[in-house]
N, C-alpha and C positions, 0 to 999 in steps of 0.2 A: 756558465755551464753550457755545454754543447749537447743539444737534444735533437734526436731524429724522431719525427712524428710520422707514422705510417698510416695513411688514410686522411684524405683532405675533405671528407664530408663535414656535416655540421659539428660533430664531436671533435674531430681532428682540427677543424678550422678554429673553433673556439679555444681549444687548448693552445694552439699556435698563437692566437691573438693574445691570450693571457701571458704566455711565457716570453713572447717577443717584446711585449710592452715593458717587460721587466729586465730588458737588456740581456737576455739569454741569446746564444747563437743557435737558431732554430732552422732546421731543414725539414721540409714537408715532402713526403713521397706518396705518389698515387699513380695508378695506371691510367687514370683519366686526366689527360693533359689540360682540359678546360678547368678542372677543379684546381690543378696545380697553378695555372695562370691566375685564377681568382685569388688564391692565397698570396702569390708573389706580388700581384698588382695592388692588393689592399693592405698587406701586412709587411713588416720588415723581416721577411724570411727568405730563405733560398728554397728552390723547388726542383725536384727531380721527377720526371715522368717515367714510370716503369713499375714492374712488379716488386712489391716490397720485400718479398721473400727471396729474391734473386741476390746472390752474393755480389755480383758486379754492380747491381743497382745500389745496394747498401754502401759499397765501396765508393761510388761516385757521390753518395750523400755524406761521406765523411765518417763512416763507421769506425775507421781505424783509430780515431782519437775522440770518439763520442763518449760522453758520460752516462747517457741514458737513452733508451729507445722505448717509445710508446707505440704499441701495435693496436691501432683502433680502426682497422679496415672493416668492411661488412662481412668478412669471412672469418669464422673461428679458426679454421684450418690454416689460413694464410697467417693469421696472427701468431699461432703457435709455432709454425715453421720459421717465421721471422725472428721470434725470440730464440729459437734453437740456433739459427745461423748467426745471430748477433752474439750468442754465447760461444759457440764452437769455433767460429771463424775469426771473430773480431774481439772477443773477450770484453764486451761491453758490460760495465759493472752492474747496472740496474736495468731490469726489463719488466715492463708493465704490459699486460695483454687484456683486451676486452674480449670476453667469451660469453656468448649468449646461451649455448647449450648447457643445461644443468649437469648433464652426464660428464662433460669435460671438467667442469668446476669441482664436482664432488670427487671425481677420481684424483685430481691433482691435490686437493686438500686432504684426501684420505691416504696420501703418500703411496698410491699405487704406482705413481711414476717417481723414480728417484730424481733428485735435483739434476744430476748429470744427464739424465735422459729427457727431462722436460724442464729446462731451466727458466722458469718464470717466477720472478720475485713477488709480483702482486697480480692477482687475477681480479678483474672488475666484471661483475655480472650485472648488466643493465636491468634484467628482470628482477633480481634480488634488490637492487637499489630502488626500483620503482615500487616494489612491494613495501619496502621500509618507509618510503615517502608516503605511501597511501595510509599506512598505519599511523604515521604522525599526523596526517590530516584528520583521521578518524578520532585520534586522541584529543584534538582541539577542533571540534566540529564547526565552530563558528568562525574559524580563521581560514583564509584562503591559502596561507602558507604557514609552515611550522618546521622548526629545526632546533635541536638541542645542542648545547655546548657545555663544557666543563663537567663531563660525565653526567649530564642530565640536570645539573644544578641551575643552569641558565637556559631560558627558552626564548627563541626568536619567534614572534607571532606576526603574521600579515593580516591586517584587519581592514575591511572595507567599511568606511563610515557612512552612516545613513542619517536621515533627517532627525531620527529619534535619539541620536547620540547625545548624551547629556553634557558633554564638554566642548561642543562646537563653539567657535568664536572666542575661545579662551586662550590667551597667550601661554605658551608652554612653560615659561618660568612660573606662571601663576599656578599651573597644575602641580608643580613641585611644592609650592607652599600649601596648596589645598590638601595634598596627599603626602604629607611629610614622611610618613613611615613606609610608603610604597617604594619597593626596590624595582623600579622600571623606568625606562627612558625611551622616548620616541626617537628613533635613530634615522629613519628615512621616510620620505613622503613622496608619493606619486600623484601628481595633479596635472590634469589635461595631457596625460601621456608622458610627462617629464618627471624623472626621478631626481630628488635633491635631498641634501641633508639640511634639516631645519635649524634656524637660529632660535635662541630662547624667546625672542619676541614674536615669533611666527604663531599664527593661529591655524586651527584645523577647520575644514569645511566639509559639508556633506558632499559625497562623491570622491573624497580623498581616499587613497589606499595607503595605509601607514604600516611601518615596520616597528615593532616594539621589542626591546630586549628587556627581559624580566627575570627575577628570581622565580624558579619553578614553583615555589610555594605561594607566590603572589599571583599566579596566572588567573585563578578564578576571580580575584578582585580586579585585575586588569581588564578582563573581559566584561565585567559588570560596569566599570567606569566608562568604557568606550561603547556601551550599549549592546554588548554581545554576551549576555549571561549564558552560562553553560547549562545544558539540559541533560538529564539522564537518558542514555541510549539503551533501547531494548530490542529493536528490530532493525535488520540491515539486509539489503538485497545487493548482490554482487553480479554484475553483468560481465561475463567472461570467466570461464573456468580453466584458462590456460595456466602457465606457470605463475604469472602475477596474481591472478585471482585465487588460485589454489594456495599460494604461499600466504596471502592475506587471510583466507578462511582458516587455514591451519593455525595461524597465530591467534586469531579471534577465539578459536576453540579452547585455547590454553588460558584465556582470561578468566579471572575469578568471578566476574559479574555475569557470566553465562549469557552473552548476547545471542539472540535468536537470528540465525543467518540462513539465507537461501541464495543459491547460486544458479544462474541461468547460463547455459552454454549451448551454442548452435551445433558444434561438432559432437556427434554421438560418441566417438572414441575418447575425446577429451572429457565429455560428461561422465563416461563410465570410469575413466581414470580418477577423476575428482571424487566420484561417489565412493570408490574403493578406498581412497586415502582419507576421507573425512568420516568422523564418527557421529557427530551431532548435527551436521549441516545437511539440509535438504538440497539436492541437486536436480534441477529441471532441465530437460533437453528441449531446445526450441529457439526460435528467433526472438531476441531481446527487444525488437521493435514491435512485436505483436502485443497489442493492447490487452487482449484476453490473457496472454501468458503473464504479462506484468501484473495484471489484477490477481491472477492465481498466486503469484509470488508475494503478493501483498505490498507492492511498491507504493501504493497510495497511502498506506499506513506506516511506511518505513521511516525511521528516524534518519536514515542515510541510505542513499543509493550510490554505489561505486561502480562506474562504467570503465572497464579496463580491457576491452577487446583490442584487437590489432588495427581497427579501423576508426579513425578520428570521427568521421561523420556519424557512424553508428553510435559511438559513445555520446556525442553531443545530442543527437536526436532522441536517444533513449532517455538521457537525463532530462531533456525538456518534457518529454511525455510523462516521465515519472513525477516531475515537479507539478505538472498540470493536474495529475491525478491526486496530488496531496502529499507527496514526499516532502519531509522537512528540509532535506539537504541533498545536494547532488555533487559528487566529485567525479571528474572525468580525466582520462588519460588522453593527452593530445601531443602528437609528434610534431605537428606543424605550428611553430610559434606564431605565425601570422593569424591563426584562428583565436588566439588568446583575447584579442580585442572584442570578440563576439560573446565572451562569457557573461559579462554584465548585462547586455541587452537580452540574452537568453535566460537570465536568472539562474545561471550555474554558479554554485557557491565557491567551489575550489577546483583547481586543476593541477595536473602533474605533467611536467615536460620531461620525458625520459632522457633526452639529451642533456638537459641542465643537471639532472641528478648524476648522470654518468660523468660529466665534466667536473662537477664538484668533487666526486669521489676520486677521480684521477688526480686532480690538483692536491687533494689532501695527502696523497701518497708521494706526489712529486716534491712538495715542500716539506721536507723533514726539518732537521734542526730543531728549533723550539716552537715551530708552528704546529699546533695540534689538530686544527680543524679549519677547513675552508668551505664556505657555502656560496655558490654563485646565485646572484639575484637577477631575475629577468633574463634578457638576452645579453648576458655578460655585462650588464650595466654597472653592477657593483658586486663587491664581495664582503662577506662577513668572515673575519679572520680571528681565530682564537689562538693566542700565543702566550708562552711563558716569557716574562721579562728577564733578560739576562743582566748580570751585574755590569757588563760593559755597555749596555744600551744607554743612549742619551736620555731615556725616560727614567731610568732607575734613580730613586731617591729624590725625585722632583714631583711637584704637584702638576696636575693636568694643565692648570693655567700657565705654569712656567714652561711647559713643553712647547707651547705654540704649535699645535697640530696643524697640518696642511688643510687648506680648504677642501671640503668634500669628505672629511673624516670626523667621526664621532666615536668616543669610547662609550659603548653601550652598557658594559658591566665589568666589574673587577671582582675577582675571587681571591681572598686573602686567607690562606690556610683552610680552604674549604668553605669559608663564610663569604656570601655574596654581598657586595657593597654597591649601592647606587652611586655612580661617579658624579662628582661635581668639580668645579674649578679648583676647589681646595683639597680634593682627594689626592693623597700622596701615593705614587706608584713605586713600589719597592721591588727589588730583585727577588725573583721567586714567585711574585704575584702572577696570576693568569688574567689577562685582559681580553675582552671581546670588542673588536673594532668593526664598525660599519664604514666601508670604504668605497667611494665611487671609483670606477675603473681607472680613471686617469691618475688617481692618487696612490695606487697600490705600490709603485716603486719607492715613493717617499716613506710609506709606512714600513716597508721592508727595511729601508735604511735605518729607521728609528729602532726597529726590532733587532737589527743586525742578524738577519736569518739567511740572506741570500748566499752568504759565503759558505754555508754548510747545509748541503741537501742530503747527505748520506749518513 
């Protein structure tokens, strides 16, 4: 597949990294020549320096025979014009655009623009993706990461293991024997900064960060087994009343359990807009780093504090102050992935990287065929891939033991007719089953060959 990626920032670079590693013909376009050089020097891609919306630039990038264009520059307007040029001048079949402004997104999905006038096949909203990620973190408050698959039937949980975890120093195969009815598998372990897929004989240690794929109904039991019992949530403080914070607050107001929420917003206009949009949520105007304002909002008594301002340092410092005051949990938004190493020393429980959520969302739409969901782990270190097994797949009709999966791949869960099965070596994978794979980055092409999905993206 020939793909043009417009924008060589973190999002564009990561998408190019994924797609080029899967033997796609990728060209990166950016007006910043240094970013283009970084992409071409580190990845197997071609690069063009220039304005992505210019027809001559797209022509040099090979738009005349491209299968897809992904417009992920920092400008909504450039992304929209790029898709328009790609459609009108080059007739590129599939066009994906990242749009930050909610007004554009709502207008396009409300059909105010006819397809011929604004030909964008998929609109990716980073703020909406971040809000959804925040809600998933809130739904699993003791997990640092959470993502659902198979229409919510399968849950991926990221759990940081502490000294009080009751199953430390226990071989994973023994956990299977101890909890024979538990539909859950440890699919990935991060230890001393390195992410790997564990063997059945591996043990878990305090300080490990693990990824567990589980049946959604078994999540409370999984949390208890790994020393993370779920607690009822009653109070929450949201720092940041912009689009992300507002979307989260609106979603929480619709919950049946009537969570008591307070929002702190530094901008008066944003605070007024949030107050007008919310019915049961109290909105406070002021600096979220102000200890007195945090106390007024009840941060010290909160079950969770969600810090989603546009400033990483404000989010982290406010989270630290709230935890010091007594907050049970802190979730922060961080744009800079290099700051993630500070989360554990600062006692921050969970974090959201908007670039990772955006990349995952774009990849989900890029990989059509039988791939239903793709979730990026860490700094593109691994992917969790949900896919339907085709009759022609080498896996169909064979047991997992017979498939001989590549190193760095674990089948985390299998759904048969809507029933989730904990996979083992003797589990038979049939055509029509849905399987969830935890795949280290280097093994993605081999998994796609097993699934036979790369040949059909549209």
